[in-house]
VOKE-671189 format. One record per residue: residue in one letter; x, y, z of N, C-alpha, C, CB in turn. Coordinates in steps of 0.2 Angstrom, whole numbers, plus 5000, padded with zeros to 4 digits. Glycine has a CB too. Example, Ala and Ser with C-alpha at 12.3 -4.5 7.8 and 13.67 -1.06 7.14 Angstrom:
% residues 2
A506649725039506249785039506649845039505749785045;S506449895035506849955036506450005039507049975029;
END
This chain:
% residues 584
F548056875714548356805713548356765719549156815710;T548456795725548456755731547756735732548656805737;R547256775731546556755732546356695728546156815730;F546656695721546556635717546956575719546756655709;A547456585722547856525724547556495730548556535726;L547256535735546956505741546256475739546856555746;G545956505734545356475732545456405728544956525727;A545956405724546156335721546356285726546656345716;W546656305732546856265737546156235741547356295743;W545756285742545156265745544756225741544756325747;D544656235735544356185730544656115730544256215723;N545356105730545556045731545456015738546256055730;F545456055743545356025750544655995750545456075755;T544156035747543456005748543155975743542956065749;G543555955738543355915732543355955725542655895733;N543855935722544055985716543555955709544755985714;S543055975709542655955703542855995697541855965704;I542555965691542755995684542456065684542455955678;P541756075686541556145686541956195690540856145688;K542156175696542556215700543256235697542656185707;Q543556185693544156195690544056245684544456135686;Q543456235680543356285675543256355677542756265671;K542956365683542756425686543456465688542256415693;R543856425691544556455693544956465687544856405698;A544956425682545356435675545056505672545256375670;H544456515673544156585670544456635674543456585669;Q544456635681544756685685545456695683544756665693;L545856645682546556635680546656685674546856565680;I546256675669546356705663546356785664545856685658;K545756805668545756885669546356905673545156905673;I546556865678547156885682547856895677547356835688;L547956845673548556845669548456905664548556785665;T547856925661547756975657547957045660547156975654;K547757055667547857115670548657125672547457115676;L548957065673549657065675550157085670549856995677;G549957075663550357105658550757055654550857145661;P551157075649551457035644551756975646552057075641;A552256975651552556905652552056855655553156925658;Y551556875659551056825662550656805656550656865668;I550456845651550056825645550456775641549856885641;K551056785640551456735636551556675640552156765634;I551656675646551756615651551056575651551956625658;G550556615651549856575651549756545644549356625652;Q549956575639549856545632550256485631550056595626;A550856495634551356435634551056375638552056455636;L550856385644550556335648549956295645550356365654;S549656325640549056295637549256235633548756345632;T549956225632550156165629550556125633550456175622;R550456135640550856095645550356045649551356135649;P550155985646549755945650550055915656549455895646;D550755915656551055885662551055935668551855865659;V550855995666550956045672550156065674551356105669;V549756075669549156105670548556055669549056165665;P548056045674547456005673547156015667547056005679;P546855965664546455965657545956025657546055905656;A545556035663545056085663545356155662544656085670;Y545956165664546356235663546556245656546956245668;L546756185653547056195646546556225641547256125643;A545956205642545456235636545456305637544756205637;E545356335644545356405645545956445643545156415653;L546456415645547156445643547256465635547756405645;T546956415632546956425624546556495622546756365621;T546156515626545756575624546156645626544956575627;L546656635629547056695632547256735626547556675637;Q547056795626547256845620547756885621546556885618;D548156905616548756945616548657015615549256915612;K548057045616547857115614547857155620547157115610;I548157215620548157255625548257325622548757245630;P548057375625547957445622548757465619547657505627;S548657505615549357535611549657585616549157565604;F550357595615550657655619550657715615551357625622;P550857775618550857835614551357835608551157895619;N551157875603551557875597552257915599551257915591;E552157955603552857995604553357945607552658055608;V553157895611553657845614553957805608553257805619;A553457785603553657745598554157775594553057715595;F553957845592554457875587555157885590554057945585;R555057905597555757905600556157845600555657925607;F555857785600556257725600556557715593555757665601;I556057735588556357725581556957775580555857745576;E556957835583557557875582558157845586557457955585;E558057825592558557795596558857735593558257785603;E558457695590558757625586559057635580558157575586;L558757685576558957695569559357755568558357695564;G559457795572559857855572559557915568560557835569;A558957915566558657965563557857965565558757955555;R557558025564556858035565556357995560556658105565;P555857975562555357935557555357965551554757925561;E555158035550555058075544555658075540554858145546;E556258065543556858065539556957995535557458085543;I556657935538556757875536556157855531556857825541;Y555557875533554957845530554657905526554457815535;A554357895520554057955516553357965519553957935509;D553057915522552457935526552257875531551757945522;M551957885536551757835541551057845544552257845546;S550757785545550057795548550057835555549757725550;P549557875556549557915561549457875568549057955561;E549157815568549057785574549257705572548357785576;P549457665577549657595575549057565573549957565581;I549157515568548657475565548557415569548757465557;A548957395573548957335578549357345584549157275574;A549057315589549457315596549357255599549257375600;A549957225602549957165606550357175612550157115601;S550457125616550857125623551557145622550857065626;L551957135616552657155616552757215612553057095613;G552257235608552457295603551857315599553057285599;Q551857365594551357385590551657395583551057455593;V551157405579551357395571551057465568551157325567;Y551557495564551357555560551357535552551757625561;K550957555548551057555541551457615538550357545537;A551957605534552357665532552557645525552957675537;R552957705521553157695515553857725515552757725510;L554357685512555057705512555157765507555557645510;K555657805508555857855503555857825496556557895505;T556057765495556157735489555457705486556657675489;G554957715490554257685488553957625490554257685481;E554357585493554157525496553657535502554757475497;E553157495502552657495508552957445513551957475506;V552957465519553257425524552857425530553957435526;A552957375535552657365541553257385546552357295543;V553057435551553657455556553357435563553757535556;K553757385566553557355572553957385578553657275572;V553657415583554057445588553857415595553957515588;Q554357405599554257375605554057425611554957345607;R553657395615553457425621553957455625553057385625;P553857515628554357545633554457505639554257605634;G555057505641555257465648555057395648554857495654;L554957365642554757295641555257245645554657275634;N555957245643556357195646556457205653557157205643;R556357265656556457275663555857245667556457345665;R555257255664554657225667554557155666554057255663;I554757125660554757055660555257025664554857035653;S555857055665556357025669556057015676557057065669;L555757075679555457065686554857015686555157135688;D554457015681553956965681554156895681553456975674;I554756885677554956815677555256795684555556815671;Y555656845687555856835693555356815699556256895696;I554856845699554256835703554056765702553756885702;M553856755695553656685693554056635695553356685686;R554756645695555156585696555156575704555956605695;L555056625708555056615715554356575717555056685719;L553756595713553156565715553256485712552656595711;A553656475706553656415704554056365709554056405697;G554656405711554956365717554556345723555556395719;F554156385725553756375731553256325730553356435733;V552956325723552556265722552856205721552156275715;Q553356205718553856145716554056115723554456165712;D554156145728554356125734553856105739554856165738;N553256125738552656115743552056075740552456175746;V552056075734551456035731551655975728551056075726;K551455915732551655855730551455825723551455805735;Q550855845721550555825714551055855708549855855714;V551455905709551855935704552455885703552056015706;R552455855697553055815695553555855691552855755692;S553355895687553755935682554255985686553455965677;N554856005683555256045685555056115683555956035683;L554656145688554256205686554856265685553856225692;R555356265689555956325688556156315681556456315693;A556256255678556656245672556156265667556856165671;I555456255668554956265663554956345662554356235665;I554956385668554956455668555556485664554956485675;D556156455666556756475663556756465655557356435666;E556456405653556356395646555956445643556056335645;L555356455646554856505643555156575643554156515648;A555556595648555856655649556356675643556256665655;E556656615641557156615635556756635629557556545634;R556156605628555756615622555556685622555256575621;I555256715628555056775628555556825626554656795634;F556156825629556756865628556956865620557356855632;E556856805618557056795610556556835606557056725608;E555956835608555356865604555456945605554656845607;T555756965610555857045611556457065607555857065618;N556857025604557457045601557257055593558057015602;Y557057105591556857115584557357105578556557185582;N558057105581558557085576558557005575559357105578;Q558456975581558356895580557756875576558256875588;E557256915576556556895573556756915565555956945575;G557156965564557356975556557756915554557857035556;R558256895558558656835556558256775555559156825561;N557756765560557256705559556956705552556756715565;A556656765551556356775544556756755538556056855544;D557356775538557856765533557956695533558456795533;K558156655538558256585539557656545536558356575545;F557056575538556456535536556356545528555756565540;R556456595526556456605518556956555515556556685517;G557556555518558056515515557856445515558656515519;F557556415520557356345520556656335516557156325527;Y556156375516555556365513555356405508555056365518;G555756455506555556505501555456475494555956555501;Y555856415493555756385487555056365485556256325487;M554656355490553956325489553556385485553656305496;E553356365479553056415474552456455477552756375468;E552056415481551456455484551556485491550856405484;I552156485494552356515500552756575499552756465505;Y552556635503552956695503553056715510552556745499;I553756745510554056765516554256835515554656715519;P554056885519554156955517554856975518553757005521;K555157025515555857045516555957085522556057075510;I556557075525556757125530557157175528557157085536;Y557057235530557457295528557957305533557057355526;W558557275533559057275539559257345540559657235537;E559357395535559557455537559057495541559657495530;Y558457475541557957505546557757465551557357535542;T558157415554557957375559558457375564557957295556;G558257365571558657365577558357325582558757435579;N558657315588558357275593557657295595558857285600;R557457355595556757375597556357395591556757425602;V556557395585556157415579556357365573556357485576;L555857345570555857295564555557335558555557225566;T555857335552555557365547555457305541555957425544;M554957285539554857225535554357245529554657175538;E554357205524553957215518553257215520554057165513;W552757265518552157265519551757205515551857335519;I551357165518550957115514550257135514551157045517;E549957135508549357155507548957085506549157205501;G548557075511548257005511547656995515548756955513;T547356945516546656935519546756875523546156925514;K546556875530546556815534546156755532546256835541;L546456705532546156645529545456625532546556575531;T545356655539544756645542544156685539544756655549;D544356745535543856785533543656745526544156855532;I543256695526543156655520542856695514542756595521;E542356735516541956775510542456825507541356815513;A542956855510543356895507543856865503543756935513;V544056805505544556765502544256735495544856705506;Q543656715496543256685490543156735485542656655492;A542956805488542856855483543456875478542556915487;K544056855481544656865476544756805472545256875481;G544356755472544456695468544956645471544656715460;I545156655477545656615480545356555484546056655485;D545556495483545356435486545656425493545456365482;A545256445498545556445505545756375507545056485510;T545356325505545556255508546256235504545056205506;H546356255498546956235495547556275498546956265487;L547456335501547956375505548156335511547756445506;I547556315515547656275521548156215520547056245523;E547956175514548356115512549156135512548156085506;I549256195508549856215507550256235514549856275503;G549856265518550056275525550256215529549456325529;V549856165528550056095532550656065529549456045531;E550656065522551356035519551956075522551256045511;C551856145522552456185524552556175531552356255523;S552156165536552156145543552556075543551456145546;L552356025539552755965540553455975538552355915535;R553556005533554256015530554656055536554356055523;Q554356105539554656135545554856085550554256195547;L554356045552554455995558554955935556553755965560;L554955915550555255845548555855855543554755795545;E555955905540556455915535557155955539556255955529;H556956015541557456065543557456075550557456135539;G556856055553556756065561556756135563557356025564;F556556185559556556245561555856275559557156285557;F555456285564554756295562554456355566554356235564;H553956385562553456445565553056415570553056475559;A553156435576552756405582552156445584553156405588;D551956505580551356545581550956555575551556615584;P550656505572550356515565549556535566550256445561;H549456595571548756605572548456645566548656645578;P547856655565547456685559547856755557546756705561;G548056795561548456855559549156845556548456895565;N549456785557550056775554550056735548550456745559;L549456715545549456675539548956715534549156605540;L549156745529548756785525548756755517548956865525;A548156765515548056745508548156805504547256715506;M548656805499548856865495548456865489549656865493;E548456925485548056935479548356885474548157005477;N548856865473549156815469549056745471549956825468;G548656725476548556665478549056625482548456625472;K549556665484550056635488549956635496550756665487;L550156595500550056605507550656635510549956535510;A550556685514551156725517551156715524551056805516;Y551756705527551956695534552156765537552456645535;L551856785543552156845546552356825553551556905546;D552656875556552856865563553356805565552256865567;F553956815565554456765566554756765572554956765561;G554456805577554656805584554756745588554356855587;M554256705587554156635591554256575586553556635594;M554956555586555156505582555456445586555756525576;S555456385584555756335588556156285583555156295591;R556556245586557056205583556956135585557656225583;I557056085581556956015582557555975580556355975579;K557955945584558555905582558355845578558855885588;P558855825574558755765570558455705573559255745566;Y558755685578558455625582557755635584558955605589;Q557555695585556855705588556355705581556755775591;R556655735576556255725570556055655568556655755564;Y556655615568556555535566556155505571557255505565;G556255525577555955495583555155505582556155515590;L554955565580554155575579553855525573554055645577;I554355515568554055475563554055405565554455475556;E554555385569554555315572553955295576555255305576;A553755355580553255345584552555335580553255405589;V552555365574551955365570551955285567552055415563;V552455265566552555185563552355145569553255165561;H552555155575552355105580551655115582552855115587;L551355175581550655185582550255145577550555255582;V550455155571550055115565550155035566550455135558;N550755015569550754945571550454925577551554925571;R550154975581549954955587550354925592549354915586;D551054945591551554925595551654975601552254915591;F551254965606551255015611551855015616550555015615;E552054955616552654945620553254985617552954865621;S553354985611553955015607553755095608554054995599;L553055115607552855175607553055205614552055185606;S552955175620553155195626553955205626552955145632;E554255165623555055175623555255235619555355105620;D554755255613554955315610554755375614554455315603;Y554355375618554255435623554855445627553655425627;V555255385629555855395633556355425628556155325635;K556455395622556955425617556855505616556955385610;L556155525616556055595614555955635620555355595610;D556255605626556255655632555655665635556655715631;F555055635634554455635638554555605644553855615634;L554855555645554955505651555655495652554555425650;T555855485658556555475660556655395659556655495667;R557255375659557455315658557255265664558255305656;E557155295670557055265676556255245677557255305682;T555855275672555155265672554955195671554755315667;D554455175675554155105674553655115669553755085681;L553755085663553355085657552755035657553755075651;K552754985662552254935662551554965662552354895667;P551355015667550755045668550555095662550655085674;I551055125658550955175653550755135647551555215652;V550955075645550855035639550055035638551154975639;P549655005643548954995643548655065642548654965648;A548955115645548655185645548655215638548955235650;L549255195634549355215628548855185623550055195626;A548755115624548255075620547555105621548355005622;N547455125627546755155629546655225625546655165636;V547155265625547055325622547055315614547655375624;F547555275611547555275604547155215601548255255601;G546955175605546555115602545955135598546355065608;N545555175601544955205597545155245591544455245602;A545655285592545855325586546155285580546455375588;L546455235582546755185576546155145573547255135579;G545555145576544955115573544655155568544455095579;A544855215568544555265563545055265557544455335566;S544755295551545255305546545555365547544855295539;V546155375543546555435544546155495543547055435539;A545655495538545155545536544755565542544855535530;E544555525547544155535552544555565558543755475554;L545255565559545555585564545555655565546255555564;N545555675571545555745573546155765578544955775576;F546555805576547255815579547055835586547655865576;K546555885588546455915594546155855599545955975593;S545655815596545355765600545855715603544855735596;I546355695598546855655601547355685606547355625595;T547555755605547955785610547555795617548155855607;D546955805616546555815622546555745626545855835621;Q546455695623546555625626547255615629546455565622;M547755635625548455635628548555675634548855645622;S548255735634548355775639548155745646547955845638;A547555715646547355685652547855625654546655655652;M548055595650548555535651549255565654548655495645;M549455615651550055645653550055675660550355695648;Y549455705661549355735668549355675674548755775669;E549155615671549055565676549755525677548555515674;F550155515672550755485673551355525673550855445667;P551955515674552555555675552855585669553055525679;F552455605664552655635658552955705659552155635653;T553455725656553655795655553655815648554355815659;V553255865646553255885639553855925637552655915638;P554255905633554855945630554656005627555255915626;A554956065628554756125625554656125617555256175626;Y555056085614554956085607554256055605555456045604;Y554056005609553455965607552856005610553355895610;A552956045615552356095617552256145611552556135624;L552756175608552656215603552356185596553256255601;I552556125595552256085590551456075590552556005590;I551356065596550656055598550256115597550556025606;R550456165600550256235599550156255591550656295602;S550656245588550656265580550156215577551356245577;M550156155578549656105574548956115576549956035575;V548856125583548156135585547856195582548056135592;T548356255582548056315579547956315572548556375580;L548356275568548256275561547656225560548956235557;E547556175564546956135563546356185564546856075567;G546356225569545856275571545656315565545956305578;I546156345562546056385556545756345550546856415554;A545956285549545756245544545056235545546156175543;I544856215551544156195552543656255551544056165560;G543956315553543556375551543456385544543856435554;V543856365540543756375533543456315530544456385529;D543556255532543256195530543056145536543656165525;P542456145538542356105544542556025544541556105546;E542556005538542755935536543455925536542355915530;F543955975536544655975535544955935541544856045534;K545355885539545755855544546555855543545555775544;V546855885548547555895547547955835546547955925553;L547855785550548155715550548055685543547955675556;S547455685540547255655534547655695528546555665533;K547755755529548155795523548955785524548055875523;A549155765530549855755532550055695530549955765540;Y549655635530549955565529550255555522549355525530;P550055595517550455585510551155605511550055625504;Y551255655514551955685515552355625519551955755519;I552055605525552455555529552555495525552055535536;A552055475521552155415517552755425512551555395513;K552755475509553355495504553955495508553255565501;R554055525514554655525517554855455519554555565523;L554355415521554655345523554955305517554055305525;L554555315511554755285505555455315502554255285500;T555555375503556155405499556755425503555855465495;D556555435509557155465514557655415515556955495521;P558355425513558855375515559055375521559455385510;A558855415526559055415533559055345536558655465537;P559555315539559555245542558955235547560155235546;E558755295551558255285555557555275552558155345560;L557455305546556755295542556755235539556655355538;R557455215537557455145533557255095538558055135530;A557355095544557255045549556455055551557655055556;S556255115551555455125552555055095546555355195552;L555355095541554955065535554954995535555355085528;K555554965537555554895538555054865543556254875540;D555054905549554554895554553854895552554654935560;L553754945548553054955545552754895540553055015542;L553254875536553154825530553254755532553554835524;F553654745537553754675538553554655545554554655538;K553354585545553154555552553354485551552354555553;E553354455557553654385558553354335552553454355564;E552754335550552454295545552554315539551854275547;G552754375537552854395530552854465528552354355526;F552754485523552754545520552054575520553054555513;R551954645522551254675523551254705516551154725529;W550954675511550854705505550354765505550654645500;H549854755509549354805509549554865512548754785514;R550054865516550354925519550854965514550754915525;L551154925509551554955504551054985499552054895501;E550554955498550054975493549755045496549454925492;N549655045502549355105505549855165505549155085513;L550455145507550955195507551055225500551655165509;L551155185495551255215488550655255486551255155483;N550055225487549455265486549455335489548855235488;N549655345495549655405499550255445496549655395507;A550755415495551355455493551255485487551955405492;T550955455482550855485475550355545476550555445471;D550055555482549655625483550055675485549155615488;S550655665487551155715489551355755483551755685493;R551355825484551555865478552155865475551455935480;D552655835479553355835475553655755475553955875479;Y553055715474553255645474553655635467552655605475;D554255595467554655585462554755505461555255615462;F554455485455554555415454555255385453554155395448;D555655425449556355405448556755415455556755455443;G556555455459556955465465556755405470556755535469;L556155385470555855325474556255265472555155315472;V556355255465556655195463557355195464556555195455;D557755245463558455255465558555245472558755315462;Q558155275476558255265484558155195486557755315487;A557655165483557455095485558055045483556855075482;L558255055476558755005474559455025478558955025467;D559655085480560255095483560255065490560355175484;Y559555075494559555035500559554965500558955055503;L559154935495559154865494559754835493558754855488;Y560254865489560954835488561454865493561154845480;S561254895498561754915503561754855508561554995507;D562354865513562354815518561754825523563054825522;R561454885523560854885528560254845525560654965529;G560254835518559754805515559754725515559754825508;T560254705518560354625518559654595521560954605523;F559354615526558754585529558254595524558554625536;I558154645520557654655515557754605510557654725512;R558354595507558554555502558354485504559254555500;D558554455510558354395512557554385513558654385519;R557254435515556454425515556154425508556154485519;L556454465504556254465497556354395494556654515493;A556954365495557054295492556554245494557654275494;E556354255501555754215504555154225500555754215512;E554954295499554354305496554354285489554254375496;L554954285485554954265478554854185478555654285475;V555154145483555054075483554354055484555454045489;N554054095489553354075491552954095484553054125497;A553054155481552654165475552754125469552754235473;I553354105468553454055462553153985463554154045460;D553253965470553053905472552253905471553253885479;S551953955474551253965473550953965466551054025477;L551353995462551154005455551153925452551554055451;G551653895453551753825450551253775453552553795452;R551153775459550553735462549853755459550653735469;R549753825459549153845457549053825449549053915458;A549653835445549553815438549353735438550153825434;I549653695442549553625442548753605444550053585447;F548653645449547953635452547453655446547753675458;N547553715443547053735437547053685432547353805434;I547653655430547653605424547253545427548453575423;S547353525433547053465435546253475435547253445443;T546053535437545353555438545053545431545253625441;A545453575426545153585419545153505417545653625414;F545553465418545553395416544953365419546153365418;R544853375426544253335429543653365426544253345436;Q543553425425542953445422542853415415543053525422;R543353405411543253385404543053315404543953395400;V543353265409543153195409542553185414543753155412;G542353235417541653225421541853205428541253175418;L542453215431542653195438542453255443543353175438;A542353235449542253295454542753335454542053265460;V542653405454543153455455543253475463542953525452;Q543953475465544153485471544053565473544753465473;E543953585479543853655481544553675481543453665488;S544653735479545353775479545553775487545353845476;P546253745488546553755495546553825497547153725495;I546453835504546453895507547053935506546253895514;E547653895505548353935505548353965497548953885506;Y547953935493548053965486547654025485547753905480;R547054025489546654085489547054145493546054075493;Q547454125498547854175501548454205497548254155508;D548754155493549254175489548954225483549554115486;S548354215481548054255476547954325479547354225474;Y547854335485547754405488548454435487547554395496;T549054405488549654435487549754455479550254385489;M549554415475549554425468549154485466549354365464;T548554485470548154545469548454615471547454535474;H548754615477549154675479549654695474549454655486;L550054635472550654655467550254695461550954585465;K549754665458549354695452549254765454548754655451;N548954785460548754845462549354895463548354835468;I549854865465550554905466550754925459551054865469;V550754885454550954895448550554955444550954845444;G549854945446549354995443549555065446548654975445;I549655065453549855135456550455165453549855125464;L550955125452551555145449551455165442552155085449;Q551055135438550955155431550555225431550555105427;Q550155245436549855305437550255365440549255305440;T550855345442551255395446551555445441551855355450;P551555505443551855565439552555545438551855635442;G552855545432553555535431553655455428553955555437;F553155415429553255345427553355335419552555305429;D553855305417554055295410554155225410554655335408;P553755185406553855105405554555095402553355075400;T554855135398555455125395556055125400555655175389;R555955165405556455165410556555105414556255225415;L555955065414556054995417556554955414555354955417;V556654955407557154915404557854925407557154935397;S558054995408558655005411558754985418558855085410;I558154995422558154975429558254895430557354995432;I557954855425557954785426558754765424557454755421;A558954805419559654785417560154795422559854825411;K560054855426560454875431560454825437560354935434;I559754795439559654745444560054675442558954745445;I559954655436560154595434560954595435559954575427;T561354645434562054645434562354645441562354705430;K561954655446562154665453562354595456561554705457;P562954585459563054525462562554505467563754525466;E562254545470561754535475561154495472561554585479;T560954515466560454495463560554415461560354535456;Q561254395460561354335458561254295465562054325455;I561454315471561454285477560654275479561754325483;I560254325477559554315478559354255474559154385477;G559554255467559354195463559454135466559654205457;Q560054125469560354065472559854045478561054065474;Q559754095482559254085488558554065485559154155492;V558354095480557654065477557753995475557454115472;A558253985471558253915468558353865474558953905464;E558753885480558853835485558153825489559453855490;G557753885489557153885493556653835489556853955493;L556653845482556153805478556353735479556153835471;A557053715479557253645479557053615486557953645478;Q557153655491556953635498556153615498557153685503;K555753665496555053655496554853585492554653715493;M555153575486555053525482555253455485555353525475;A555853455489556053405492555553385498556853415495;V555453435502554853425507554253385505554653485511;R554053415499553453395496553453325494553253435491;L554053305491554153235489554253195494554853235484;I554553205499554653165506553953145509555053195511;R553553205509552853195512552453145507552553275512;A552553155501552153115496552353045497552253135489;L553053025497553252965497553252925504553952955495;L553352965509553352935516552852945521554052955519;V552653015522552153035527551453015525552253115527;E551253035519550553025517550352955516550553065509;P550852905513550652835513550552805520551152795510;Q550952825525550952805532550352825535551552835536;Q550152895533549552925536548852885534549453005534;Q548952865527548352825524548252765528548452815517;T548852725529548852665532548552665539549552635532;L548752715543548452725550547752745549548752785554;N547552785545546752795544546352735542546652855537;T546652685538546352625536546252585542546752585531;L546852575546546752525552546252555557547452525556;T546252625558545852655563545052645560545952735563;A544952645554544252635551544152555552544252655544;A544552515551544452435552544252425559545152395550;R544552455564544352445571543652475573544952475576;
END
């Protein structure tokens, strides 16, 4: 490790080119693998820390594998007896003679209980906690030395090591892993095509975990999955939806969805395994992520930079002025592409370079989100090279924006749909179009949520803008009707026909969007035309509706008054001036 550090220092002193960094990164992978479990886990975690690791190292660290040789069966069986109070043969009817899988923290046997159920028995490596504790202590000393002596390092390396150590120790507690599995099932087990294995608590301890055996196939084994008549792409879509629910609904998510932890079952369900590495996102962080998406869509990079402060990427003392154009540079090209063309990894790669350049600190929860989503997209691309995680995620986000009553998301929806000059009808049309693709989209729920918000105190702004839109629409229809009658009369008597004013054509775009929106709603699952009668009756009886009616009447009267004054005073005066100018 010292030789590697000296080599990296020399590279930096003599000119640190990308090829040199890639060579050193490859050396680092070999060193971490030899040093053992804690170093492997730290290396894997650093692969999602662009604020700490240069971009050239990130790609290499993602290849770090968690596979090391198994330890003797005698040791594993002794652990089972110590943890469960009985020899393996007294607990299990039979057990595989050798482990079927081994990783840095433990190994797994296939067994059958006395009651007949097939189970997976996970046994921890001997001396693991003592070895990891020593490794973490050494790494913390190294982190402190680098923190104090390398000026380029901006992040708090000691805090990062402490954070990662907490994750590793949590992963070595198999009782905690069992609790994680039960909690995960409680949150997401209701999804029909998701399966979470049962934990057998009477045969589980801190160093031994007994869980239901899942017979399944890795999603990346496409031929085997297809041979069973299972649509692997559909299961990936289910996985994306489940991941979004983990991130944005309950904030409790599986942070290690690698190919071995996602299996296609015989019945077509997607099974999740290994609940050692989980993470949690607080409500303000969940809503903050959606708000950031809205600001990204609006190309409001100044607000996006402020979102990074709220989400703990930047301190409140950070000067955001140079960061705003950097965000525009990173996301500008991405926003030029359609959602279907966006690639999650390519965007995160560009962000990584920016975060290394500016004083960003990647929060632990976000680092695990990146790891989770990039891994999921990697599996998806292996199944279907054209698959785009962001494209499949957008319908769910659209549905959340339209139906979630949370004040934070109501504000985000307002920012998305309204701008100074009016209502963005095309965005509402796009949201509805995408939301209807969400698997649990509910028309009645959408209508109820929309009306509740519209008539609440928080909906005052929307009601005022709605009144303005109604004034403009009714006024436009009236003027357009008069223009059409005038045009028809001129055609009949042989007079020249005037060209349609541009504002009429713009107004017709609004009417086109309204027709499109009505068409989308009519095709929505659960749409019932007879339900509209009760909805309209409910709307009419609201006092706020009467206020909107008064605002519309006043707005139309004002427009007519302005038009009348212009016709009587301004236009004749303008004609007189034009005549005098022509005479001169």
